[in-house]
C-alpha positions, -999 to +999 in steps of 0.1 A: -641-468+145-665-449+167-669-421+141-697-428+115-686-427+079-649-433+087-630-464+075-607-480+101-578-501+087-556-526+107-524-527+088-500-555+079-475-543+106-498-553+134-500-588+151-536-596+159-551-619+185-583-630+166-602-638+199-595-604+213-604-587+180-638-602+179-643-595+216-634-559+211-658-556+181-686-571+203-679-546+232-679-516+208-711-527+191-727-530+225-717-493+231-733-482+199-705-484+173-715-497+138-688-521+128-691-539+095-670-546+064-675-511+051-661-496+083-633-520+091-606-537+070-579-560+084-549-566+063-546-601+049-508-599+056-511-592+093-498-621+115-519-638+141-512-641+178-521-676+188-524-695+222-489-710+217-474-675+216-491-666+249-478-699+264-442-692+253-444-655+265-456-665+300-431-693+303-401-671+293-410-644+317-413-669+345-379-683+337-363-648+337-372-643+373-359-609+386-346-602+351-379-603+334-386-578+306-421-569+318-441-580+288-479-579+289-480-617+285-503-615+255-479-633+231-470-602+211-432-608+212-433-644+202-458-636+174-434-610+159-405-635+162-425-660+141-433-633+116-396-624+111-387-661+110-412-666+082-433-692+100-462-670+111-499-678+104-513-647+087-548-634+085-552-644+049-542-680+057-576-685+072-590-689+037-573-722+031-577-753+054-546-769+038-523-739+044-537-734+079-530-770+088-495-770+074-486-737+091-500-746+125-483-780+125-449-764+117-454-737+142-463-761+170-435-785+162-410-756+165-423-742+198-430-775+215-393-784+214-386-755+238-419-758+258-411-795+264-375-789+274-387-762+298-412-785+314-443-767+302-475-781+286-472-787+248-492-767+223-519-785+204-522-776+167-555-794+162-571-774+191-558-741+177-571-750+143-606-758+156-607-725+175-597-706+144-622-724+122-649-715+146-641-678+142-631-679+106-664-668+089-667-637+111-630-628+108-629-631+070-657-606+067-631-579+073-601-593+053-586-570+027-555-552+016-545-522+037-522-509+009-552-508-015-573-489+010-545-463+013-540-461-025-578-455-030-578-428-002-548-411-019-564-412-053-595-396-038-575-370-020-588-381+014-571-374+048-556-404+065-547-406+102-520-431+111-520-443+147-490-460+163-487-479+195-460-478+222-436-450+230-406-442+207-382-454+234-398-488+233-387-492+196-368-524+189-339-504+173-340-470+190-354-478+225-342-490+259-331-524+245-337-551+257-366-536+276-385-528+244-414-540+224-408-564+194-415-540+166-405-505+153-426-478+169-412-447+152-433-427+128-416-443+098-432-476+107-466-461+097-456-464+061-441-499+063-468-512+086-497-500+066-485-503+030-476-469+017-445-448+010-427-424+034-436-395+011-473-400+021-466-392+057-473-356+064-475-340+099-461-362+127-477-356+161-457-369+190-477-375+221-461-371+255-472-364+291-462-333+310-442-358+332-427-392+324-441-427+329-431-462+322-448-495+327-429-527+333-391-532+337-363-512+322-343-480+328-361-449+340-336-422+350-362-396+362-384-420+382-395-405+415-399-429+443-412-404+468-444-385+473-442-365+441-440-397+419-468-413+439-490-382+435-484-381+398-496-417+396-527-411+417-537-379+400-530-392+365-546-426+372-515-442+359-525-478+353-520-498+320-551-496+297-548-533+287-531-549+317-541-527+346-505-526+358-494-496+378-471-473+358-439-459+372-439-421+373-412-394+373-402-359+361-402-348+325-372-362+306-363-335+280-333-355+269-353-386+260-381-366+244-357-346+223-340-378+211-374-394+204-383-364+183-351-368+162-355-405+155-392-404+149-392-371+128-417-354+151-433-323+136-451-311+168-458-323+203-491-330+221-485-323+258-510-343+278-521-344+314-508-309+323-534-307+350-517-336+369-489-311+378-513-286+394-503-277+430-466-288+428-445-260+443-414-270+423-412-289+390-381-307+378-370-312+342-341-335+332-316-317+310-288-343+309-273-374+325-243-383+345-231-419+340-202-419+364-189-400+393-172-373+372-188-340+363-192-351+327-228-346+315-242-363+284-271-349+263-284-381+249-298-414+262-271-441+256-278-474+238-255-494+260-275-513+286-248-508+313-248-470+308-286-469+307-288-486+340-265-460+358-278-428+341-284-402+368-306-373+358-293-337+360-323-315+368-333-279+361-360-267+385-389-243+377-417-229+400-450-247+397-485-232+398-512-233+423-541-223+400-560-253+386-555-261+349-580-290+349-605-286+321-589-254+308-596-250+271-578-218+260-542-208+261-551-174+278-566-192+308-534-211+316-514-199+347-483-179+338-460-206+353-477-233+333-471-213+301-435-208+312-431-246+318-445-254+283-422-229+266-392-243+284-401-278+273-402-265+238-367-250+241-352-281+256-368-307+233-365-286+201-402-295+194-431-270+191-461-278+214-490-281+190-516-294+215-521-292+252-544-315+271-558-306+305-582-334+313-597-367+303-625-353+281-619-349+244-628-313+246-602-306+274-578-296+247-560-265+237-550-263+200-519-242+201-511-245+164-532-260+137-509-286+120-526-280+087-519-243+086-487-231+069 
């Protein structure tokens, strides 16, 4: 959206908080971005995140206590539940007062049964409707069909970049269930969630750090609770972009990345934050797991929650590098041990490294292989 002349499309697979959408548009405009109906289209089929979803989300997490999933509390999960249950309010419903009233009444009647039983304040359909109507004219400026935008782009032979959210291991089917998000996050969701076919997806770039992080609850076999993990967090400024929550940090998990590559169909890997590992004398890479006291080692991340919780990482160690990689923009300038580390990650994950990132600036990037060549 910050690039002039480019069309940004929010697809049908996204759940949208309309208040936050307009707030983000305002922030970006203040920073110089030109956002208008010719630069932004929002799918009329996208479901809305409403205040009732945030209330349900917060109430559920509070009731879970120590067993909480670690959601952002923004209502994303409950909004996806309503979508699947066919009671969601969708972006296109804003065009009809009658439809909007009927859907909000039904939605609130459903959720208030649980909110009331749990002792929480009830949702107010009339209040939500009034808030939506106050935003409606501005929101509807951007309404459209994401599938049509993609069809037009395909007909004009234009290049389309799909961007997903969340890690592969947070996928509702393939992730660390139940500590996952409420939607599919694998690359195949780009087609379903935008309105095109799988044959339109070309090169799939999987983005991973040179170490491993996780935010919120859930299994994390390579988490480092000592100085190394703390240093990764400090150097990498590991705090959630939206929530500000501190991320958990640990060593690169080649088993999990390899598995993610298989289920997502990754073509090449973007290895980011290599500079965070500068100065470590020894680097660890997880090459397998032990799930009991025997010598048996498994080479995949199990789907069983009990097994996930007791996975112990089996590490391979490599020498680190003392030379700084921060801001390095050519492969030839990388320390020998950094190159060796990257090559070993490629061998273990079965994924070619296409891009290496060495700093926060957009230009702090080494293009190892152009995805459009060959």
